[in-house]
C-alpha positions in Angstrom: 46.8 213.2 71.6 47.9 210.2 73.7 44.4 208.6 73.4 44.6 208.9 69.6 48.1 207.3 69.6 46.9 204.4 71.8 43.8 203.9 69.6 45.9 203.8 66.4 48.4 201.4 68.1 45.5 199.1 69.2 44.0 199.1 65.7 47.4 198.2 64.2 47.8 195.3 66.7 44.4 194.0 65.8 45.2 194.1 62.1 48.5 192.3 62.7 46.9 189.7 64.9 44.0 189.0 62.5 45.9 186.6 60.3 46.9 184.6 63.3 43.3 184.5 64.5 42.1 183.5 61.1 44.7 180.7 60.8 43.7 179.4 64.3 40.0 179.6 63.3 40.7 177.6 60.1 42.8 175.0 62.0 39.9 174.5 64.6 37.4 174.2 61.7 39.5 171.6 60.0 39.7 169.6 63.3 35.9 169.8 63.8 35.2 168.7 60.2 37.6 165.8 60.5 35.7 164.6 63.5 32.3 165.1 61.9 32.9 163.5 58.5 33.9 159.9 57.9 37.5 158.7 57.8 37.5 155.9 55.3 39.6 152.8 55.4 39.9 149.8 53.1 40.8 146.4 54.6 41.3 143.0 53.2 40.1 140.0 55.3 42.9 137.6 56.3 43.2 134.4 58.1 43.4 135.5 61.7 42.2 139.0 61.0 45.6 140.7 61.5 47.7 142.9 59.3 45.4 144.0 56.4 42.3 142.7 58.2 42.8 145.0 61.2 40.4 148.0 61.5 42.7 150.6 62.9 41.6 153.2 65.5 40.3 156.5 64.2 38.4 155.2 61.2 34.6 155.1 61.1 33.8 153.8 57.6 35.5 150.6 56.4 35.2 148.9 53.1 36.1 145.2 53.2 37.5 143.0 50.4 37.6 139.2 51.0 38.4 136.2 48.8 36.8 133.7 51.3 33.9 133.8 53.7 36.2 132.1 56.3 38.7 135.0 56.5 38.4 137.6 59.2 38.6 141.3 60.0 39.2 142.6 63.5 37.5 145.4 65.4 39.9 147.8 67.2 40.0 148.4 70.9 36.9 150.4 71.3 36.1 153.8 72.9 32.7 154.3 74.4 30.4 156.0 71.9 32.5 154.9 68.9 30.7 153.9 65.8 32.1 152.1 62.8 30.3 151.3 59.6 31.5 148.3 57.7 30.6 147.7 54.0 31.3 144.2 52.8 32.2 143.5 49.2 31.2 140.6 46.9 32.4 138.0 49.4 31.5 137.8 53.0 33.9 137.4 56.0 34.0 136.9 59.7 34.3 139.6 62.4 36.0 139.5 65.8 37.9 141.9 68.1 41.6 142.4 68.8 40.5 142.5 72.4 39.9 138.8 73.2 37.5 139.6 76.1 35.3 142.0 74.0 31.7 141.0 73.3 29.7 141.4 70.1 25.9 141.3 70.8 26.6 139.7 74.2 28.9 136.9 72.9 32.6 137.0 73.5 34.5 137.3 70.2 38.2 137.1 69.5 39.5 134.1 71.3 36.6 131.7 70.7 33.8 133.1 68.6 33.3 135.2 65.4 30.4 137.0 63.7 29.6 136.0 60.1 29.2 139.1 57.8 27.3 138.5 54.6 28.4 139.8 51.2 27.2 143.2 50.0 25.8 144.3 53.3 26.4 147.3 55.6 27.1 146.7 59.3 27.1 149.3 62.1 29.3 148.5 65.1 28.7 150.6 68.2 30.9 150.5 71.3 28.3 151.0 74.0 30.2 150.3 77.2 33.6 148.8 78.2 34.0 145.5 76.4 30.7 145.6 74.5 30.0 146.1 70.8 26.4 146.1 69.4 26.4 145.1 65.7 23.4 145.5 63.4 23.2 145.0 59.6 21.4 146.0 56.5 21.2 144.2 53.2 22.1 146.0 50.0 18.4 146.6 49.6 18.2 148.4 52.9 16.4 145.6 54.8 17.4 144.9 58.4 19.3 141.7 58.9 17.8 139.5 61.7 19.6 139.2 65.1 23.4 138.7 64.6 24.8 136.1 66.9 28.5 135.2 66.8 29.3 131.5 66.6 32.4 129.3 67.3 35.6 129.9 65.4 36.2 127.4 62.7 
């Protein structure tokens, strides 16, 4: 009789615990999906790349609006392995980093240099090691853009 009572009690505990287990499973699934799927951000290029031109940490797909090819957007402080896709609108802009010592394609950006981003193109920025971003681009037709080399701030 004692075994039957313990078995019934254990079954009741499992039934009562199931909703908590299910809730935890759904919370974990939500966290995993958030990491797997893009978090979108819209930024507006500004003079100096601050405020609305700053790509904040945690976003991996950025849509850029600019009213001048001379305005800037800023990459965030990177995390090794991080990848950010940047889609440029009808007007291009310039890219640099909030970390003055960071390099884009082996050239320091932020304090002295910036990378020109052309209109209606898609750029992929990968943070490969401490202080280094590799940036590649594709035209709206899907063709690769030739080597991207930052130039002096204007």
